[in-house]
LUMFI-221899 format. One record per residue (C-alpha): y, x negated, z. Coordinates in steps of 0.5 Angstrom, whole numbers, m for minus. Example, Ala and Ser with C-alpha at 12.3 -4.5 7.8 and 13.67 -1.06 7.14 Angstrom:
BEGIN
[[m9 m25 16]] [[m2 m27 14]] 
% end
This chain:
BEGIN
[[m245 26 m19]] [[m246 33 m21]] [[m240 35 m17]] [[m235 32 m22]] [[m236 35 m28]] [[m236 42 m24]] [[m229 40 m21]] [[m226 38 m28]] [[m229 45 m31]] [[m226 49 m25]] [[m219 45 m25]] [[m219 47 m33]] [[m221 54 m32]] [[m215 55 m26]] [[m210 52 m31]] [[m212 56 m36]] [[m212 62 m32]] [[m205 61 m29]] [[m202 60 m36]] [[m206 66 m39]] [[m203 70 m33]] [[m196 67 m34]] [[m196 69 m41]] [[m198 76 m40]] [[m193 78 m34]] [[m186 79 m37]] [[m180 80 m32]] [[m175 85 m35]] [[m167 83 m34]] [[m162 89 m32]] [[m160 93 m37]] [[m166 93 m41]] [[m173 97 m41]] [[m180 94 m42]] [[m184 99 m47]] [[m192 97 m47]] [[m196 101 m53]] [[m203 100 m55]] [[m209 100 m50]] [[m207 105 m45]] [[m202 109 m48]] [[m194 108 m48]] [[m192 105 m41]] [[m185 104 m39]] [[m182 99 m34]] [[m175 97 m31]] [[m177 91 m27]] [[m183 87 m30]] [[m190 89 m33]] [[m197 86 m35]] [[m199 86 m42]] [[m206 84 m45]] [[m205 80 m52]] [[m208 83 m58]] [[m210 90 m54]] [[m202 92 m52]] [[m195 91 m56]] [[m189 89 m51]] [[m182 91 m53]] [[m175 91 m50]] [[m170 97 m51]] [[m163 96 m49]] [[m161 101 m44]] [[m154 99 m43]] [[m147 103 m45]] [[m145 102 m52]] [[m138 104 m55]] [[m138 109 m61]] [[m131 110 m64]] [[m130 116 m69]] [[m123 117 m72]] [[m120 122 m76]] [[m113 121 m80]] [[m109 123 m86]] [[m112 129 m90]] [[m118 129 m86]] [[m114 129 m79]] [[m116 134 m74]] [[m114 141 m75]] [[m111 144 m69]] [[m111 152 m66]] [[m104 152 m70]] [[m106 149 m76]] [[m102 143 m75]] [[m106 136 m77]] [[m107 131 m72]] [[m109 123 m73]] [[m114 122 m67]] [[m118 116 m65]] [[m124 118 m60]] [[m128 113 m56]] [[m135 115 m54]] [[m139 111 m49]] [[m147 113 m50]] [[m153 109 m47]] [[m160 111 m46]] [[m162 115 m40]] [[m165 110 m35]] [[m171 115 m34]] [[m178 114 m36]] [[m178 120 m41]] [[m172 118 m44]] [[m174 111 m46]] [[m181 114 m48]] [[m177 119 m53]] [[m172 114 m55]] [[m178 109 m57]] [[m182 114 m61]] [[m175 117 m64]] [[m173 110 m66]] [[m176 103 m66]] [[m173 99 m60]] [[m170 94 m65]] [[m166 100 m68]] [[m163 102 m61]] [[m158 96 m61]] [[m156 97 m68]] [[m149 100 m68]] [[m150 103 m75]] [[m156 106 m74]] [[m153 110 m68]] [[m147 112 m72]] [[m151 115 m77]] [[m155 118 m72]] [[m149 121 m68]] [[m143 121 m72]] [[m144 128 m75]] [[m145 131 m68]] [[m139 128 m65]] [[m134 130 m71]] [[m136 137 m70]] [[m135 137 m63]] [[m128 134 m64]] [[m127 139 m69]] [[m129 145 m65]] [[m125 142 m59]] [[m119 141 m63]] [[m119 148 m66]] [[m119 151 m59]] [[m112 148 m57]] [[m105 147 m60]] [[m102 141 m62]] [[m97 140 m56]] [[m103 142 m52]] [[m107 136 m54]] [[m101 132 m51]] [[m100 136 m45]] [[m108 137 m43]] [[m111 131 m45]] [[m116 132 m39]] [[m118 139 m41]] [[m119 136 m49]] [[m124 131 m46]] [[m128 136 m42]] [[m128 141 m48]] [[m131 135 m53]] [[m136 133 m47]] [[m138 141 m46]] [[m139 142 m54]] [[m143 135 m55]] [[m147 137 m49]] [[m152 133 m44]] [[m158 133 m49]] [[m158 127 m54]] [[m165 126 m55]] [[m166 121 m49]] [[m159 118 m50]] [[m153 120 m45]] [[m146 121 m46]] [[m143 117 m41]] [[m135 118 m42]] [[m130 120 m47]] [[m123 116 m48]] [[m118 118 m53]] [[m115 112 m56]] [[m110 115 m61]] [[m107 121 m62]] [[m101 123 m66]] [[m98 128 m71]] [[m101 127 m78]] [[m94 126 m83]] [[m92 132 m86]] [[m93 129 m93]] [[m100 128 m92]] [[m101 136 m91]] [[m103 139 m97]] [[m99 145 m99]] [[m104 148 m103]] [[m109 149 m97]] [[m108 155 m93]] [[m109 152 m86]] [[m104 146 m88]] [[m99 151 m91]] [[m99 154 m84]] [[m98 148 m81]] [[m92 145 m85]] [[m89 152 m84]] [[m90 151 m76]] [[m88 144 m76]] [[m81 146 m80]] [[m80 151 m75]] [[m81 147 m69]] [[m77 141 m72]] [[m71 146 m75]] [[m71 149 m68]] [[m70 143 m64]] [[m65 140 m69]] [[m61 146 m68]] [[m62 146 m60]] [[m60 138 m60]] [[m54 140 m64]] [[m52 145 m59]] [[m53 141 m54]] [[m49 135 m57]] [[m43 140 m58]] [[m43 143 m51]] [[m44 136 m48]] [[m38 133 m52]] [[m34 140 m50]] [[m36 138 m43]] [[m33 131 m44]] [[m27 133 m47]] [[m26 138 m41]] [[m27 133 m36]] [[m23 128 m39]] [[m17 133 m39]] [[m18 135 m32]] [[m18 127 m30]] [[m12 126 m34]] [[m9 132 m30]] [[m12 129 m23]] [[m9 122 m25]] [[m2 125 m26]] [[m2 129 m20]] [[m4 122 m16]] [[1 118 m19]] [[6 123 m17]] [[4 123 m10]] [[3 115 m10]] [[11 115 m12]] [[13 120 m7]] [[9 116 m2]] [[12 109 m5]] [[19 112 m4]] [[17 114 3]] [[15 107 5]] [[20 104 1]] [[25 108 5]] [[21 106 12]] [[21 99 10]] [[29 99 8]] [[30 102 15]] [[25 97 19]] [[28 91 15]] [[35 93 17]] [[32 93 24]] [[29 87 24]] [[35 83 21]] [[39 85 27]] [[33 83 31]] [[33 77 27]] [[40 75 28]] [[40 76 35]] [[34 72 36]] [[37 66 31]] [[43 66 36]] [[39 66 42]] [[35 60 39]] [[42 57 37]] [[44 57 44]] [[38 54 46]] [[38 49 41]] [[45 47 43]] [[44 47 50]] [[38 42 49]] [[42 38 44]] [[48 37 50]] [[42 35 55]] [[39 30 50]] [[46 27 48]] [[47 27 56]] [[40 24 57]] [[41 19 51]] [[48 17 54]] [[45 15 61]] [[39 11 58]] [[44 7 54]] [[48 6 60]] [[42 4 64]] [[40 0 58]] [[46 m4 57]] [[47 m5 65]] [[39 m8 64]] [[42 m12 59]] [[48 m15 62]] [[43 m16 69]] [[38 m20 64]] [[44 m24 61]] [[47 m26 68]] [[40 m28 70]] [[39 m32 64]] [[45 m35 65]] [[44 m37 72]] [[37 m40 70]] [[40 m44 64]] [[46 m47 69]] [[40 m49 74]] [[36 m52 69]] [[42 m56 66]] [[44 m58 73]] [[37 m61 74]] [[37 m64 68]] [[43 m68 69]] [[41 m70 76]] [[34 m72 73]] [[39 m76 67]] [[43 m79 73]] [[37 m81 77]] [[34 m84 70]] [[40 m88 69]] [[41 m91 76]] [[33 m93 75]] [[35 m96 68]] [[41 m100 70]] [[37 m103 76]] [[32 m105 71]] [[37 m108 66]] [[41 m112 72]] [[34 m115 74]] [[32 m116 67]] [[39 m119 65]] [[38 m124 71]] [[32 m126 69]] [[34 m127 62]] [[40 m131 65]] [[36 m136 68]] [[31 m137 62]] [[38 m138 58]] [[40 m143 63]] [[34 m147 63]] [[33 m147 55]] [[41 m149 54]] [[39 m156 54]] [[34 m155 49]] [[38 m151 45]] [[44 m156 45]] [[39 m162 42]] [[37 m157 36]] [[45 m155 35]] [[45 m159 28]] [[39 m155 26]] [[41 m148 28]] [[48 m149 25]] [[45 m151 18]] [[41 m144 19]] [[47 m140 22]] [[50 m141 15]] [[45 m138 12]] [[44 m132 17]] [[52 m131 17]] [[51 m130 9]] [[46 m125 10]] [[50 m121 15]] [[56 m121 11]] [[51 m118 5]] [[48 m113 10]] [[55 m111 12]] [[58 m110 5]] [[52 m106 4]] [[53 m102 10]] [[60 m101 8]] [[58 m99 1]] [[53 m94 4]] [[59 m91 9]] [[64 m90 4]] [[58 m86 0]] [[57 m82 6]] [[64 m81 7]] [[65 m79 0]] [[59 m74 0]] [[62 m71 6]] [[69 m70 3]] [[65 m67 m3]] [[62 m62 1]] [[68 m60 5]] [[72 m59 m2]] [[66 m55 m4]] [[66 m50 2]] [[73 m49 1]] [[73 m48 m6]] [[67 m43 m4]] [[71 m40 1]] [[77 m39 m3]] [[73 m36 m9]] [[70 m31 m4]] [[76 m29 m1]] [[79 m28 m8]] [[73 m23 m10]] [[73 m19 m4]] [[81 m18 m5]] [[80 m16 m12]] [[74 m11 m10]] [[79 m9 m4]] [[84 m8 m10]] [[80 m4 m14]] [[77 1 m9]] [[85 2 m7]] [[86 4 m14]] [[81 10 m13]] [[81 12 m6]] [[87 10 m2]] [[84 12 5]] [[77 9 3]] [[80 2 1]] [[84 1 8]] [[78 2 11]] [[73 m2 7]] [[79 m8 6]] [[79 m8 14]] [[71 m9 14]] [[71 m14 9]] [[77 m18 12]] [[72 m18 19]] [[66 m20 15]] [[71 m25 11]] [[73 m28 18]] [[66 m28 21]] [[64 m32 14]] [[70 m37 15]] [[67 m38 23]] [[60 m39 20]] [[63 m44 15]] [[67 m47 20]] [[61 m48 25]] [[58 m51 19]] [[63 m56 17]] [[64 m58 24]] [[56 m59 24]] [[57 m63 18]] [[63 m67 21]] [[59 m69 27]] [[53 m71 22]] [[58 m76 19]] [[61 m78 25]] [[54 m79 28]] [[52 m83 22]] [[58 m87 22]] [[57 m89 29]] [[50 m91 28]] [[53 m96 23]] [[58 m98 27]] [[53 m99 33]] [[48 m103 28]] [[54 m107 25]] [[56 m109 32]] [[49 m111 34]] [[48 m115 28]] [[55 m119 30]] [[52 m119 37]] [[46 m123 35]] [[50 m127 30]] [[55 m129 36]] [[49 m130 40]] [[46 m135 35]] [[53 m139 35]] [[54 m139 42]] [[46 m141 43]] [[48 m148 40]] [[54 m149 46]] [[49 m146 51]] [[52 m139 53]] [[48 m135 47]] [[44 m131 51]] [[49 m128 56]] [[54 m126 51]] [[49 m123 46]] [[47 m119 52]] [[54 m117 54]] [[55 m115 46]] [[49 m111 46]] [[52 m107 52]] [[58 m106 49]] [[55 m104 43]] [[51 m99 47]] [[57 m96 50]] [[60 m95 43]] [[54 m92 41]] [[53 m87 47]] [[60 m85 46]] [[59 m83 39]] [[52 m80 40]] [[56 m75 45]] [[60 m72 40]] [[54 m70 35]] [[47 m65 36]] [[40 m66 37]] [[39 m68 30]] [[43 m74 30]] [[40 m76 36]] [[33 m76 32]] [[36 m80 27]] [[39 m85 32]] [[33 m86 35]] [[29 m88 28]] [[35 m93 26]] [[34 m96 33]] [[27 m97 33]] [[28 m100 26]] [[33 m104 28]] [[29 m107 34]] [[23 m108 29]] [[28 m112 25]] [[31 m116 31]] [[24 m118 33]] [[22 m120 26]] [[28 m124 25]] [[26 m128 32]] [[19 m129 30]] [[22 m132 23]] [[27 m136 27]] [[21 m139 32]] [[16 m140 26]] [[22 m144 22]] [[24 m148 28]] [[16 m149 30]] [[15 m152 23]] [[21 m157 23]] [[20 m159 30]] [[12 m161 28]] [[15 m165 22]] [[19 m169 28]] [[15 m169 34]] [[9 m166 38]] [[14 m165 44]] [[19 m162 40]] [[14 m157 37]] [[12 m155 44]] [[19 m154 46]] [[21 m150 40]] [[14 m146 42]] [[17 m144 49]] [[24 m142 46]] [[21 m138 41]] [[17 m134 46]] [[23 m133 50]] [[27 m130 45]] [[21 m126 43]] [[21 m123 51]] [[28 m122 50]] [[28 m118 44]] [[22 m114 47]] [[26 m113 54]] [[32 m111 49]] [[28 m106 45]] [[25 m102 52]] [[32 m102 54]] [[35 m99 48]] [[29 m94 48]] [[30 m91 55]] [[38 m90 54]] [[37 m87 47]] [[32 m82 51]] [[37 m80 56]] [[43 m79 51]] [[38 m75 47]] [[37 m70 52]] [[44 m70 54]] [[47 m69 47]] [[41 m63 46]] [[44 m59 52]] [[51 m60 49]] [[49 m58 42]] [[46 m52 45]] [[52 m50 49]] [[57 m51 43]] [[53 m47 39]] [[52 m41 43]] [[59 m41 45]] [[61 m41 38]] [[56 m36 36]] [[59 m32 42]] [[66 m33 40]] [[64 m31 33]] [[61 m24 35]] [[67 m23 40]] [[72 m23 34]] [[67 m19 29]] [[66 m14 35]] [[74 m14 36]] [[75 m13 28]] [[70 m7 28]] [[73 m4 34]] [[80 m4 31]] [[77 m1 24]] [[73 5 28]] [[79 6 32]] [[84 7 27]] [[79 11 23]] [[76 16 28]] [[83 16 32]] [[83 24 32]] [[75 25 31]] [[71 28 36]] [[64 23 36]] [[59 21 41]] [[58 14 40]] [[50 12 40]] [[48 4 39]] [[51 m3 41]] [[54 m9 38]] [[54 m8 30]] [[50 m2 30]] [[55 4 31]] [[60 1 26]] [[55 0 20]] [[52 7 21]] [[60 10 21]] [[61 6 14]] [[54 8 12]] [[56 15 14]] [[63 15 10]] [[59 12 4]] [[54 18 4]] [[59 23 5]] [[63 20 m1]] [[57 20 m5]] [[55 27 m4]] [[62 29 m5]] [[62 26 m12]] [[55 29 m13]] [[58 36 m12]] [[64 35 m16]] [[59 32 m22]] [[54 37 m22]] [[55 44 m25]] [[49 47 m21]] [[51 45 m14]] [[58 47 m16]] [[56 54 m17]] [[51 54 m11]] [[57 52 m7]] [[62 57 m10]] [[57 62 m9]] [[56 61 m2]] [[61 57 1]] [[68 59 0]] [[71 59 7]] [[70 66 8]] [[64 67 13]] [[64 75 11]] [[63 73 4]] [[57 68 6]] [[54 73 10]] [[54 78 4]] [[52 73 m1]] [[46 71 4]] [[44 78 5]] [[44 80 m2]] [[40 74 m3]] [[35 76 2]] [[34 83 m1]] [[33 80 m8]] [[27 76 m6]] [[24 81 m1]] [[25 76 5]] [[24 80 11]] [[25 79 19]] [[18 78 20]] [[18 72 14]] [[23 69 18]] [[19 69 25]] [[13 66 21]] [[18 60 18]] [[21 59 25]] 
% end
């Protein structure tokens, strides 16, 4: 256990020794020097050193570069060789020389702390540096201080020298150098008086030189301006001569170009005229080909229409034969049924006679209503015709009055316009005539429809009366056949629209007939049920027979009506086309007479068909008159016309040439325009 205390003591000693060694050894930073005094004398080191406490003292000396500024200004300014004072500020860069002897010398002369004190350094070196400035400045004139600054710096360094008691003059820099103001020179000082005189002489001499230079400069400028004016006038004269030569050459070239341009224009005009004639001929040939193609197409359409009409007529004839055969068979069946039912009808004659009276009264009332409606339609047709005639007279009066007014202004134009108006009136009259024919056809169709309806009702009444005598059904069929014949004759004279109305009315009539038959059957059935069950069965059979008869009549009526509608549609289209062709022919004839009379002696190429040419001619005449009136009413246009277009070709050429000359238009410009 003895080794433990020994170990502890050894560790403590080791720690103490390490701490002591660390305390005695000092690391010296760059720009510093270590000075050790005491036991062993003065020792200097620049990296590290060991000191023994109590026996030795350790100090740090600053050996870095320091800046010391010395300024002399105003009355204390630096006196130069020419006795001119200068305000100057010089920076001296000093440091302790990094040698052992220099550091030891500085440490002995100053304490280490005072080495870093700038005030201590200023007290130490200011007098010496100021004396060096005075000595170096007195050796150079004032202007040499500016021109030979490096020499002035070297003189300062030479005067100061290198030995500064351990310090080293690193560099000298002149921060500020300027002449001391004149008012800060002392006139009572001999040196300052000489400086004032020197400054005054130099400034006055320089002022005189500046004035002389300014005067010479002004004279030189005026001389150069005069020379420039002379040169400008000479150049202007030369420019005018060149311009005159150029104008003369341009005039000659323009005249030549105008001659060439007239030749080119004439050649172009001949080419255009030839192309126009060629184009007109081509248009004429194309027009003839087009007209020929139109005629061929119209002929083909006409042939196709005739073929379709023939096929339609054949189909209608075949349908008519089939319908007649069907009607004959139906009539035979109906006659057999009528004969069988005649005996039964005879038995209820008394009842039918009583009911017939009521039916006759109803028929008479219907007839009266139909008559009144027919009279009303006739009255409407008459009013429409009267209104159309009145409009026609009014239009003719308006046209006549317009023609009379135009005749008062311009007789020649009035004749042409009057002819045009007459042609238009003729066309409108033809159109109104076609409309009137259409209205009359409508009225006739409606009247025929009413007549047919009345005959059918009369036939039904007659059939009811004859049924009591056993021949009702046969006579009803015959009467309705006659009514259809009359109806077909009337419908033949009207158009497609009337056939549509007839179809609707026929359908309504068939429905009414069927309803009447059903009503009669139901009435007879009720009466016979009151009489006996056998009579009820017979009345039911009779009602069924009458219903079958009505259905057969309805089918027959619809088939005949469809055939008549098709035939009348074709007739109406043909009549309308023929009427339109006649109207166009009359209008074209009137137009041709008017244009032939107006352009009998004119040389005009006709282009266009039907009404196009006439309308273009009338429009051209109206446009020409409008232009003439505009020229007569406008003073500006009249002046232009009188200036250029007075009927004399030479006058026009002269005016045009003068106009081209005034505006500076050349033949090259005309070529560019083309």
